[in-house]
C-alpha positions as CSV (number, residue, x, y, z in Angstrom):
1,C,-32.0,-78.6,-26.4
2,A,-33.4,-76.2,-23.9
3,Y,-32.1,-73.2,-26.0
4,F,-31.4,-72.5,-29.6
5,P,-29.3,-69.4,-29.4
6,I,-28.4,-67.2,-32.4
7,I,-26.1,-64.2,-32.2
8,F,-26.4,-61.2,-34.4
9,E,-23.7,-58.5,-35.3
10,D,-25.3,-55.8,-33.2
11,E,-28.3,-55.1,-30.9
12,S,-30.2,-53.2,-33.4
13,I,-30.3,-56.3,-35.7
14,C,-31.3,-58.5,-32.9
15,L,-34.1,-56.2,-31.8
16,S,-35.4,-56.0,-35.4
17,I,-35.4,-59.7,-36.0
18,L,-37.1,-60.2,-32.6
19,E,-39.8,-57.7,-33.6
20,L,-40.2,-59.4,-37.0
21,L,-40.6,-62.9,-35.4
22,V,-43.2,-61.7,-32.9
23,S,-45.2,-60.2,-35.8
24,H,-45.3,-63.7,-37.2
25,D,-46.3,-65.2,-33.8
26,V,-42.9,-66.6,-33.1
27,F,-41.7,-65.8,-29.6
28,P,-38.0,-65.9,-29.1
29,K,-36.6,-65.0,-25.7
30,R,-33.7,-62.8,-24.7
31,Y,-32.8,-65.2,-21.9
32,F,-29.2,-63.9,-21.4
33,Y,-30.3,-60.1,-21.3
34,P,-29.0,-58.2,-19.5
35,S,-25.6,-59.5,-18.6
36,L,-25.7,-60.8,-15.0
37,N,-23.2,-58.2,-13.8
38,K,-25.9,-55.7,-14.7
39,I,-28.9,-57.0,-12.8
40,K,-29.9,-56.3,-9.2
41,P,-29.0,-57.6,-6.7
42,I,-25.9,-58.9,-8.4
43,K,-25.0,-55.7,-10.1
44,T,-21.4,-54.8,-9.7
45,N,-18.9,-52.4,-11.1
46,D,-16.9,-55.1,-12.7
47,Q,-16.6,-55.0,-16.4
48,C,-17.6,-58.0,-18.4
49,P,-17.3,-56.8,-22.0
50,V,-17.8,-60.1,-23.7
51,A,-20.8,-61.1,-21.7
52,E,-22.3,-57.6,-22.0
53,S,-21.8,-57.5,-25.8
54,L,-23.3,-61.1,-26.3
55,S,-26.3,-60.4,-24.0
56,K,-27.3,-57.5,-26.2
57,R,-27.0,-59.6,-29.4
58,I,-28.4,-63.0,-28.7
59,L,-31.8,-64.4,-29.2
60,C,-33.0,-67.9,-28.1
61,L,-35.3,-69.4,-30.6
62,P,-38.2,-71.6,-29.6
63,S,-37.0,-75.1,-29.0
64,H,-39.4,-77.8,-27.8
65,N,-40.8,-81.0,-29.0
66,G,-43.6,-79.2,-30.9
67,I,-41.2,-77.7,-33.4
68,N,-41.1,-79.7,-36.5
69,L,-39.2,-79.3,-39.7
70,E,-41.9,-77.1,-41.3
71,N,-41.9,-74.7,-38.2
72,A,-38.0,-74.6,-38.3
73,A,-38.1,-73.7,-42.0
74,F,-40.7,-71.1,-41.4
75,I,-38.7,-69.5,-38.6
76,S,-35.5,-69.7,-40.6
77,S,-37.1,-67.9,-43.6
78,I,-38.4,-65.1,-41.4
79,I,-34.9,-64.6,-40.0
80,N,-33.2,-64.8,-43.4
81,N,-35.7,-62.4,-45.0
82,G,-35.1,-59.9,-42.1
83,L,-31.4,-60.2,-42.5
84,A,-31.5,-59.6,-46.2
85,I,-31.9,-55.8,-45.6
86,Y,-28.6,-55.7,-43.7
87,K,-26.5,-57.3,-46.6
């Protein structure tokens, strides 16, 4: 349970939800951003389209023993409310 990743349709939605969560004192991480083929000193000319796409669209929600059902419901409601504008 080290990570609780969620994947969005595109990076703009991901960044919007990230900003919304932070404004409510919830601090997700973009652990898998950027894709490893894009970071120094590993950077290569190799194309990794799946990894590159996912790395832009994934957030890892807080996951630790201090998260209870109330916290999870609060975080879920923030995300659901934020996603409602994209439907």
